[in-house]
TITIVO-792347 format. One line per field, with one value per residue: residue number from 1; residue in three letters; y, x, z of N, C-alpha, C in turn. Coordinates in steps of 0.05 Angstrom, whole numbers, plus 32768, in hexadecimal, padded with zeros to 4 digits. Layout:
N
n <- [NUM,...]
res <- [ALA,...]
n_yy <- [Y,...]
n_xx <- [X,...]
n_zz <- [Z,...]
ca_yy <- [Y,...]
ca_xx <- [X,...]
ca_zz <- [Z,...]
c_yy <- [Y,...]
c_xx <- [X,...]
c_zz <- [Z,...]
This chain:
249
n <- [1,2,3,4,5,6,7,8,9,10,11,12,13,14,15,16,17,18,19,20,21,22,23,24,25,26,27,28,29,30,31,32,33,34,35,36,37,38,39,40,41,42,43,44,45,46,47,48,49,50,51,52,53,54,55,56,57,58,59,60,61,62,63,64,65,66,67,68,69,70,71,72,73,74,75,76,77,78,79,80,81,82,83,84,85,86,87,88,89,90,91,92,93,94,95,96,97,98,99,100,101,102,103,104,105,106,107,108,109,110,111,112,113,114,115,116,117,118,119,120,121,122,123,124,125,126,127,128,129,130,131,132,133,134,135,136,137,138,139,140,141,142,143,144,145,146,147,148,149,150,151,152,153,154,155,156,157,158,159,160,161,162,163,164,165,166,167,168,169,170,171,172,173,174,175,176,177,178,179,180,181,182,183,184,185,186,187,188,189,190,191,192,193,194,195,196,197,198,199,200,201,202,203,204,205,206,207,208,209,210,211,212,213,214,215,216,217,218,219,220,221,222,223,224,225,226,227,228,229,230,231,232,233,234,235,236,237,238,239,240,241,242,243,244,245,246,247,248,249]
res <- [MET,SER,ASN,ILE,ARG,LEU,ILE,PHE,GLY,PHE,HIS,ALA,VAL,THR,SER,ARG,LEU,ARG,GLN,ASN,PRO,ASP,SER,ILE,LYS,GLU,ILE,PHE,LEU,ASP,SER,THR,ARG,ARG,ASP,GLN,ARG,ALA,ARG,ASP,LEU,THR,LYS,MET,VAL,GLU,THR,GLN,ASN,VAL,ARG,LEU,ILE,LEU,CYS,ASP,SER,ALA,ARG,LEU,ALA,SER,MET,ALA,GLY,GLY,ALA,ARG,HIS,GLN,GLY,VAL,ALA,ALA,ASN,ILE,ASP,ALA,THR,ARG,SER,HIS,VAL,ASP,ILE,GLU,ASP,VAL,LEU,ASP,THR,LEU,THR,GLU,PRO,ALA,LEU,LEU,LEU,VAL,LEU,ASP,GLY,ILE,GLN,ASP,PRO,HIS,ASN,LEU,GLY,ALA,CYS,LEU,ARG,VAL,ALA,ASP,ALA,PHE,GLY,VAL,HIS,ALA,VAL,ILE,ALA,PRO,LYS,ASP,ARG,ALA,VAL,GLY,LEU,ASN,ALA,THR,VAL,HIS,LYS,VAL,ALA,SER,GLY,ALA,ALA,ASP,THR,VAL,PRO,TYR,ILE,ALA,VAL,THR,ASN,LEU,ALA,ARG,THR,LEU,ARG,GLU,LEU,LYS,GLN,ARG,GLY,LEU,TRP,ILE,ILE,GLY,THR,ALA,ALA,ASP,ALA,ASP,SER,SER,LEU,ASP,SER,ILE,LYS,LEU,ASP,GLY,PRO,ILE,ALA,TRP,VAL,LEU,GLY,ALA,GLU,GLY,GLU,GLY,MET,ARG,ARG,LEU,THR,ARG,GLU,THR,CYS,ASP,GLN,LEU,VAL,ALA,ILE,PRO,MET,LEU,GLY,SER,ILE,GLU,SER,LEU,ASN,VAL,SER,VAL,SER,ALA,GLY,ILE,CYS,LEU,PHE,GLU,THR,ARG,ARG,GLN,MET,ARG,PRO,LYS,VAL,SER,GLU]
n_yy <- [778D,778C,7774,7772,7753,7743,7727,7705,76FC,76DE,76B0,76AE,76DF,76DF,76B2,76C2,76EA,76D1,76AF,76CC,7705,7731,7734,7750,7789,77AE,77A6,77A2,77AE,77A5,77D7,77D2,77A3,7781,7753,7716,76FF,772A,774C,772B,7729,775E,7766,7743,7760,778D,7778,7767,7794,77A9,77CE,77E3,77ED,780A,7801,7809,77D4,77D5,77E9,77C0,7795,77A8,77A5,776E,775B,7747,7717,76EC,770B,7710,773E,774B,775B,775A,7779,775B,774F,772A,7717,770C,76DC,76AE,7677,7647,7603,7602,7637,7632,7605,7618,763E,762C,7620,75F3,75AD,7599,7599,7581,7581,7559,7555,752B,752E,754B,7562,757D,75BC,75C8,759D,75A9,75DD,75D1,75AE,75D5,75F3,75CF,75C5,75F6,75F8,75D1,75E2,75D7,75DF,75E5,75D9,75AA,759D,757D,75A0,758F,756A,757F,75AC,75E1,7626,7641,766F,7656,7634,7659,7670,7645,7636,765E,7688,766C,7660,7689,7686,7656,763E,762C,7600,75F3,75BE,75A6,7570,7541,7510,7516,7544,752E,750B,7531,7548,751D,751D,754A,7539,752B,7500,74D8,74CD,74A7,74A1,7466,743A,7404,73FD,73DF,73F3,7414,7455,745E,7441,7452,7476,74B9,74ED,751F,7540,753E,752B,7525,74FF,74FF,74E5,74EF,74E5,74A3,7499,749F,74A5,74AE,747A,7480,74A9,748F,7465,7482,7492,748C,7470,744D,7458,7444,7460,744F,7433,7428,7425,7417,7431,743C,7465,74A7,74ED,7516,7541,7537,7508,751E,7542,751C,7502,752D,753E,7514,7515,7546,753D,7514,752F,7555,7573,7549,7546,7542,7519]
n_xx <- [7EDF,7EF1,7EC9,7ED6,7EFB,7F33,7F37,7F5B,7F71,7F5C,7F3B,7F25,7F09,7EE7,7EC8,7EB0,7E91,7E6C,7E52,7E45,7E3A,7E26,7E44,7E73,7E98,7EBA,7EDF,7F23,7F4A,7F81,7F96,7FB3,7FA6,7F8E,7F7C,7F55,7F3F,7F3B,7F18,7EEA,7EE1,7ED5,7EA3,7E83,7E84,7E6A,7E35,7E25,7E22,7E4D,7E80,7EB8,7EFC,7F30,7F76,7FBE,7FF2,8015,7FF6,7FD4,7FF6,8008,7FD8,7FCE,7FF9,8026,801B,8006,7FDF,7FCA,7FB8,7F86,7F58,7F28,7F00,7ED9,7E9B,7E9F,7E78,7E4F,7E54,7E3A,7E27,7E01,7DFC,7DDF,7DE7,7E1A,7E1A,7DF5,7E10,7E39,7E64,7E7A,7E87,7E74,7EA3,7EAB,7EBE,7EB3,7EB3,7EB5,7EAD,7EDE,7F04,7F33,7F51,7F7E,7F81,7F50,7F5C,7F85,7F6D,7F4C,7F71,7F85,7F54,7F4D,7F7B,7F6F,7F41,7F10,7EC9,7EAA,7EAF,7E91,7E75,7E60,7E38,7E3C,7E6B,7E98,7ECE,7EC7,7ECD,7EFD,7F2B,7F5D,7F57,7F50,7F84,7FA7,7F93,7FA2,7F88,7F67,7F38,7F19,7F13,7EFC,7EBC,7EA0,7E74,7E49,7E21,7DE2,7DD0,7DF5,7DF4,7DC1,7DCC,7DF1,7DD1,7DB0,7DD6,7DDF,7DAD,7DB5,7DD6,7E0C,7E43,7E52,7E8B,7EAD,7EE5,7F06,7F2E,7F26,7F08,7EF0,7EFD,7F34,7F55,7F75,7F5D,7F29,7EF9,7EF5,7ECB,7E9C,7E6C,7E86,7E86,7EB5,7EBB,7ED7,7EED,7F01,7F47,7F58,7F24,7F03,7EC9,7E86,7E56,7E23,7E2F,7E54,7E35,7E14,7E31,7E40,7E69,7EA3,7EE8,7F2D,7F6B,7FA3,7FDA,801D,803F,804B,8028,7FE2,7FBE,7FB3,7FBF,7F83,7F84,7FAD,7F98,7F6C,7F86,7F9F,7F74,7F58,7F7C,7F82,7F4F,7F4C,7F75,7F61,7F36,7F49,7F4F,7F58,7F91,7F93,7FBA]
n_zz <- [7E18,7DD4,7D9F,7D6B,7D38,7D0E,7CCE,7C9A,7C56,7C18,7C18,7C4C,7C50,7C22,7C2E,7C5D,7C4A,7C29,7C4E,7C7D,7C77,7C95,7CC1,7CB5,7CBC,7C9C,7C61,7C4E,7C15,7BED,7BC6,7B96,7B81,7B4A,7B35,7B25,7B53,7B75,7B5A,7B58,7B90,7B9A,7B7E,7B9B,7BCC,7BBD,7BB2,7BE5,7C01,7C24,7C45,7C1F,7C22,7C02,7C05,7C13,7C0B,7C38,7C64,7C67,7C76,7CA7,7CC4,7CC3,7CE0,7CCA,7CB8,7C80,7C55,7C23,7C0A,7C1B,7C50,7C87,7CB8,7CE9,7D0D,7D43,7D64,7D44,7D27,7D1D,7CF4,7CD0,7CB8,7C8B,7C77,7C66,7C40,7C19,7BFE,7BE1,7BA8,7B98,7BA2,7BE5,7C1C,7C59,7C9F,7CD4,7D1A,7D4F,7D93,7DA3,7DD1,7DE1,7DDB,7DBC,7D97,7D7B,7D67,7D47,7D22,7D08,7CEF,7CCA,7CAD,7C96,7C75,7C4F,7C34,7C4D,7C54,7C81,7CC7,7CF2,7D31,7D6E,7DA0,7DD5,7DFC,7DE2,7DD4,7DC0,7DA6,7DC4,7DE4,7DE1,7DB6,7D8D,7D8C,7D80,7D4E,7D2D,7D10,7CF0,7D09,7CFC,7CC4,7CB5,7CB9,7CF6,7D10,7D41,7D58,7D71,7D70,7D56,7D38,7D21,7D02,7CDE,7CC2,7CA8,7C87,7C65,7C48,7C2D,7C06,7C14,7C1E,7C54,7C78,7CA5,7CD1,7CE8,7D0B,7D08,7CDA,7C9C,7C69,7C4B,7C4B,7C1E,7BF7,7BE8,7BC1,7BBA,7BAF,7B9D,7BCB,7C0D,7C51,7C82,7CBD,7CFC,7D3A,7D7F,7D92,7DA3,7DBF,7D93,7D66,7D7F,7D8C,7D72,7D4C,7D2C,7D18,7CF6,7CCC,7C85,7C72,7C89,7C93,7C98,7CA9,7C8B,7CAE,7CBF,7CEA,7D32,7D52,7D66,7D5B,7D3D,7D49,7D4A,7D28,7D05,7CED,7CD3,7CAF,7C8E,7C75,7C5D,7C3A,7C17,7C02,7BE8,7BC4,7BA3,7B8F,7B6E,7B2E,7AF8,7ACD,7A8A,7A60]
ca_yy <- [7781,778F,775B,7773,7743,7747,770E,770E,76E5,76DB,7699,76B6,76F7,76D9,76A0,76D2,76FC,76BE,76A3,76DD,7721,7746,7736,775F,77A6,77B9,7798,77B1,77A2,77B0,77E7,77CA,7788,7783,7739,770D,76FD,7745,7754,771B,7731,7778,7761,7737,7773,779E,776C,7766,77B0,77AA,77E4,77DB,7803,7804,780C,77FD,77BD,77DC,77EB,77A4,7787,77B0,7799,7752,7754,7737,76FD,76EC,7717,770E,7755,7754,7757,7763,777A,774C,774D,770D,7711,7706,76C8,7693,766D,762B,75F2,760C,764C,7628,75F5,7627,7654,761F,761D,75DB,7598,759F,7589,7588,7571,7556,754D,7520,752A,7555,7572,758B,75D1,75C7,758D,75B8,75F1,75C4,75A6,75EB,75FA,75BA,75C9,760E,75EF,75C0,75EE,75CD,75F3,75E9,75C6,75A5,758E,757F,75B5,7580,7559,7589,75C1,75FA,7639,7653,767F,7645,762B,766F,7674,762E,7637,7673,7696,7658,7660,769E,7681,763F,763E,7618,75FF,75E0,75B4,7598,7553,753B,74FC,7522,7556,751D,7500,7548,754B,7509,7526,755E,752C,7527,74E5,74DD,74B9,74A9,7492,7454,7427,73E9,73FC,73CC,7401,7425,746D,745C,7430,745C,748D,74D4,7500,752A,754B,752C,7532,7514,74FD,74F6,74E6,74F5,74D1,748F,7491,749D,74AD,74A1,7464,748A,74B6,747A,7458,7496,7497,747C,745D,7450,7452,7444,746C,743A,7439,7414,7422,7407,7440,7433,7479,74BF,7504,751B,7556,7529,74F7,7532,754B,7507,74FD,7543,7540,7500,751E,755B,7530,7505,7542,7567,756E,753A,7553,752E,7517]
ca_xx <- [7EF0,7EE5,7EC1,7EDD,7F12,7F3C,7F3D,7F67,7F73,7F45,7F28,7F17,7EF8,7ED1,7EB5,7E9E,7E7F,7E58,7E43,7E3C,7E41,7E1D,7E58,7E89,7E97,7EC4,7EF3,7F39,7F55,7F99,7F8E,7FC2,7F9C,7F7B,7F78,7F39,7F36,7F35,7F01,7ED3,7EDB,7EC8,7E89,7E75,7E80,7E53,7E1B,7E1E,7E21,7E62,7E92,7ED1,7F12,7F49,7F8C,7FD8,7FFA,8022,7FE4,7FC9,800C,8009,7FC0,7FD0,800F,803D,8010,8000,7FC4,7FC0,7FAC,7F69,7F52,7F10,7EF8,7EBE,7E90,7EA1,7E5F,7E3B,7E63,7E2C,7E1D,7DFB,7E06,7DD0,7DF4,7E34,7E16,7DE7,7E20,7E4F,7E64,7E8A,7E7E,7E7A,7EB5,7EA5,7ECC,7EA1,7EC3,7EA5,7EBB,7EF8,7F04,7F4D,7F4F,7F95,7F77,7F3C,7F6B,7F96,7F5B,7F42,7F87,7F85,7F3C,7F52,7F8F,7F66,7F29,7EF6,7EB4,7EA1,7EB4,7E7A,7E7C,7E49,7E3A,7E44,7E84,7EAB,7EDB,7EBC,7EE1,7F07,7F43,7F72,7F50,7F57,7FA0,7FB4,7F87,7FB2,7F7A,7F54,7F1E,7F09,7F11,7EED,7EA4,7E9D,7E58,7E44,7E06,7DD7,7DCD,7E0A,7DE9,7DAB,7DDA,7DFC,7DB9,7DA9,7DEA,7DDA,7D97,7DC0,7DE7,7E27,7E4B,7E5D,7EA0,7EB7,7EFD,7F06,7F43,7F1B,7EF7,7EF8,7F07,7F4A,7F54,7F82,7F4C,7F0F,7EF8,7EEC,7EC1,7E82,7E6B,7E8C,7E8C,7EC5,7EB5,7EED,7EE9,7F18,7F5B,7F53,7F08,7EF5,7EAE,7E71,7E48,7E0E,7E3C,7E60,7E1F,7E07,7E44,7E3A,7E80,7EB8,7F02,7F43,7F83,7FB9,7FF2,8033,804D,803E,8011,7FC7,7FAD,7FBF,7FAF,7F6C,7F88,7FBE,7F86,7F5D,7F96,7FA3,7F58,7F51,7F91,7F7C,7F36,7F52,7F86,7F4F,7F23,7F5A,7F48,7F6C,7F9C,7F95,7FD5]
ca_zz <- [7E03,7DB9,7D90,7D4E,7D31,7CF3,7CC0,7C81,7C41,7C07,7C20,7C65,7C4C,7C11,7C3E,7C71,7C38,7C20,7C63,7C92,7C6F,7CA8,7CD6,7CAB,7CBF,7C86,7C53,7C42,7BFD,7BE0,7BAE,7B7E,7B77,7B32,7B2A,7B25,7B6D,7B81,7B4B,7B63,7BAB,7B99,7B76,7BB3,7BDF,7BB3,7BB5,7C01,7C0E,7C37,7C3E,7C15,7C24,7BF4,7C13,7C09,7C19,7C52,7C77,7C6C,7C84,7CC2,7CD0,7CC5,7CF2,7CBD,7CAC,7C62,7C53,7C06,7C01,7C24,7C6C,7C8F,7CD3,7CEB,7D28,7D4D,7D71,7D30,7D16,7D1A,7CDB,7CD3,7CA3,7C73,7C6B,7C58,7C29,7C05,7BEF,7BD4,7B8C,7B93,7BB5,7C01,7C2B,7C75,7CB3,7CEC,7D31,7D65,7DAD,7DA3,7DE9,7DE4,7DCA,7DAC,7D81,7D6A,7D5A,7D30,7D0D,7CFA,7CDB,7CB4,7C9D,7C85,7C61,7C39,7C2A,7C59,7C53,7C9D,7CDC,7D02,7D4A,7D82,7DB5,7DEE,7DF9,7DCF,7DE0,7DB7,7D9E,7DDA,7DDE,7DDA,7D9B,7D79,7D8B,7D71,7D33,7D1E,7CFB,7CE1,7D16,7CEE,7CA9,7CB1,7CCA,7D0B,7D17,7D59,7D55,7D8A,7D6B,7D41,7D27,7D0F,7CED,7CCA,7CB2,7C98,7C73,7C51,7C39,7C1B,7BF2,7C1D,7C25,7C6F,7C7A,7CC0,7CD3,7CFD,7D0A,7D03,7CC1,7C85,7C51,7C50,7C3E,7C04,7BE5,7BE0,7BAE,7BC8,7B9F,7BA4,7BE5,7C22,7C6D,7C93,7CDA,7D0B,7D56,7D90,7D91,7DB8,7DC1,7D78,7D63,7D8E,7D7D,7D60,7D36,7D1A,7D08,7CE4,7CB4,7C6E,7C6D,7C9E,7C87,7CAA,7C9F,7C8C,7CBE,7CBE,7D02,7D47,7D61,7D5C,7D51,7D38,7D53,7D39,7D12,7CF2,7CDF,7CC3,7C9A,7C7C,7C69,7C4E,7C26,7C04,7BF6,7BD5,7BAE,7B90,7B83,7B5C,7B12,7AE9,7AB5,7A72,7A55]
c_yy <- [7783,7773,775C,7765,7746,772A,7716,76F5,76E3,76C6,76A3,76CB,76EF,76C3,76AE,76E2,76EA,76B7,76B4,76FA,7736,7749,7748,777C,77B4,77A5,77AA,77A2,77B2,77C0,77E1,77B0,778D,7769,7730,7709,7717,7750,7745,7723,774D,7776,7755,774D,7785,7791,776A,7781,77B4,77C1,77DA,77F3,77F9,7812,7800,77E4,77C0,77DE,77CF,7794,778F,77A6,777D,7748,7745,771E,7701,76F3,7714,7728,775C,774C,7762,7765,776E,7750,7730,7705,7705,76F2,76AE,768E,7650,761C,75FA,7622,7644,761A,7605,763A,7647,761D,7603,75C7,759E,758D,7591,7577,7571,7549,7547,751D,7533,756A,7582,75A2,75D3,75B5,759C,75CD,75E8,75B9,75BE,75F5,75E8,75C0,75E2,7608,75E2,75C8,75E2,75E5,75FA,75D3,75C4,7596,7592,7596,75A7,756F,7563,75A4,75DD,760D,764B,7660,766D,763B,7640,7672,765C,762F,764B,767F,7685,7658,7677,7699,7668,763F,7627,7617,75E9,75D9,75A6,757A,754B,7526,7507,7535,7546,7512,7518,754D,7537,7510,753B,7553,7528,750A,74E7,74C6,74BD,7499,7480,7440,740B,73E7,73EA,73D9,7412,743E,746E,744B,743A,7471,74A5,74E7,7509,7538,7537,753A,751E,7516,74F0,74F9,74ED,74DE,74BC,7486,748E,74A9,74A0,748D,746F,7499,74A3,746B,746A,7499,7483,7468,7462,7449,7453,7451,7456,7444,7422,7410,7413,7417,743A,744D,7493,74D6,750A,752E,7549,7516,7509,753B,7536,7503,7514,7545,752C,7508,7532,7550,7524,7519,7555,755F,755E,7547,753D,7530,751B]
c_xx <- [7EE2,7EDE,7EC8,7EFA,7F19,7F40,7F4A,7F6B,7F5A,7F31,7F19,7F02,7EE1,7EBD,7EA4,7E8A,7E68,7E45,7E39,7E44,7E3A,7E32,7E71,7E84,7EA1,7EDB,7F08,7F47,7F6B,7F92,7F9C,7FB8,7F88,7F75,7F5B,7F2E,7F2D,7F1B,7EE7,7ECC,7ECD,7EAB,7E79,7E70,7E6A,7E38,7E12,7E1E,7E35,7E75,7EAE,7EE4,7F2A,7F60,7FA6,7FDF,8006,800F,7FD7,7FDD,800D,7FF0,7FC3,7FE8,8024,8033,8007,7FE5,7FB9,7FB4,7F91,7F66,7F35,7F0D,7EDB,7EB5,7E8F,7E89,7E4A,7E47,7E52,7E22,7E13,7E00,7DF7,7DDE,7E0C,7E2D,7E07,7DF9,7E38,7E4C,7E75,7E7F,7E87,7E91,7EB5,7EB6,7EB9,7EB2,7EB3,7EB4,7ED7,7EF8,7F1E,7F4D,7F68,7F8E,7F63,7F4A,7F78,7F85,7F4F,7F58,7F85,7F6D,7F41,7F67,7F85,7F49,7F0F,7EE3,7EAA,7EAA,7E9B,7E80,7E63,7E4E,7E42,7E5C,7E98,7EB4,7ECF,7ED3,7EE9,7F21,7F5A,7F70,7F59,7F75,7FAD,7FAB,7F96,7FA2,7F65,7F3C,7F0C,7F04,7EFE,7ED2,7EA3,7E80,7E51,7E27,7DFB,7DD7,7DE0,7DFF,7DD3,7DB7,7DE6,7DE7,7DB1,7DBC,7DE7,7DC3,7DA0,7DD3,7E05,7E2A,7E5C,7E71,7EAB,7ED2,7EFC,7F1E,7F3C,7F07,7F02,7F06,7F21,7F49,7F5F,7F74,7F32,7F0F,7EEA,7EE4,7EA4,7E83,7E73,7E8F,7E9B,7EBF,7ECB,7EE7,7F03,7F2D,7F57,7F35,7EFB,7ED9,7E9B,7E62,7E35,7E1A,7E47,7E4C,7E13,7E19,7E3B,7E50,7E94,7ED2,7F17,7F5B,7F99,7FD3,8003,8042,8040,802A,7FF6,7FB6,7FBC,7FB0,7F9A,7F73,7F9A,7FAB,7F75,7F6D,7F9B,7F8B,7F53,7F62,7F89,7F63,7F3D,7F64,7F74,7F3C,7F30,7F53,7F5F,7F76,7F9F,7FAF,7FD3]
c_zz <- [7DE8,7DAE,7D73,7D4B,7D15,7CE8,7CA5,7C6F,7C32,7C0F,7C38,7C5F,7C39,7C1D,7C50,7C61,7C33,7C37,7C78,7C8F,7C84,7CBF,7CCE,7CAF,7CA8,7C7A,7C49,7C2C,7BF2,7BC5,7B94,7B73,7B62,7B28,7B2D,7B40,7B79,7B73,7B55,7B80,7BAB,7B90,7B8B,7BC7,7BD7,7BB6,7BD3,7C10,7C27,7C2F,7C36,7C16,7C15,7C03,7C07,7C18,7C33,7C69,7C7E,7C7B,7CA1,7CD2,7CD7,7CD8,7CE4,7CB0,7C8E,7C5E,7C38,7BFC,7C08,7C42,7C71,7CAE,7CD7,7D0A,7D30,7D5A,7D5D,7D1B,7D12,7CFE,7CE1,7CB8,7C89,7C66,7C5B,7C3E,7C12,7BF6,7BE1,7BB8,7B84,7BA7,7BD1,7C0C,7C47,7C88,7CCD,7D02,7D47,7D7F,7DB0,7DBB,7DEF,7DD1,7DB5,7D93,7D70,7D5A,7D41,7D1A,7CFE,7CE6,7CC4,7CA1,7C89,7C6E,7C4A,7C2E,7C36,7C5A,7C6E,7CAF,7CEF,7D1B,7D5C,7D96,7DCF,7DE7,7DE5,7DDA,7DD9,7DB0,7DB5,7DD3,7DD4,7DBD,7D88,7D76,7D79,7D54,7D21,7D07,7CEE,7CF0,7D0A,7CD1,7CA3,7CC4,7CDD,7D16,7D2D,7D57,7D6E,7D88,7D53,7D2E,7D15,7CF9,7CD5,7CB5,7C9E,7C82,7C5B,7C3C,7C26,7C06,7BF9,7C25,7C3F,7C73,7C96,7CC0,7CEC,7CF8,7D00,7CE9,7CAC,7C6F,7C5C,7C41,7C20,7BF0,7BDD,7BCF,7BBD,7BB2,7BA6,7BBF,7BFA,7C3D,7C7A,7CAF,7CEA,7D2A,7D66,7D8D,7DAA,7DB7,7DA7,7D7A,7D77,7D7E,7D69,7D47,7D22,7D0B,7CF4,7CCA,7C9D,7C6A,7C82,7C8F,7C9D,7C9B,7CA1,7C9A,7CC0,7CD7,7D18,7D58,7D56,7D53,7D4E,7D46,7D3F,7D24,7CFC,7CDF,7CC9,7CAB,7C83,7C69,7C54,7C36,7C10,7BF3,7BE1,7BBD,7B99,7B82,7B6F,7B3F,7B04,7AD0,7AA0,7A66,7A37]
């Protein structure tokens, strides 16, 4: 079975170039693209000594199977996809936004979380190696490509990793139904790592105790909890909303 996989879109390809350029076999770029994103990508490719192939949009459309490719695609070696958190943080030019998942064992939930993470520009998803589903075939299918666009980092000791993130200046926010603070009442700026546990069980005790802050998602209905991917989407949307540059009147 071939380990070469196709990724497409500027976010996916540039993220891979920054974090794991050795895994890229070649990059395909629409020869008609002359905009700034294409020029920036070309410069990055030159500095990483990766093969760049100019082609027409029809070829890219065929490669991507009709998906929205934005004029760029890349063949990657999936066996060389490992990155660690230092790789991610050291290449960022904006405040870090991470999603930490504690105890997610349903592959459909993890796949949905990866899609949400991609949608809101999360720089990496972190999960423990034990008590977690990992990137299996079902996750890849549900993620609809996001498993290749968002770095997934499995760590041996989640609490220790959270402490290391604190040392790097990240504010660690966990979600908990019994938290005193509400999502709609806190200020979200700077480097942030959101920590979510499995639906029902929530975070493990040590994970919860390691968080800098706990917040609850305000809910008006009768149910007590949301699916973890829905919770992640709500928290990440609010984070990006607050981080959006303010337009002066």
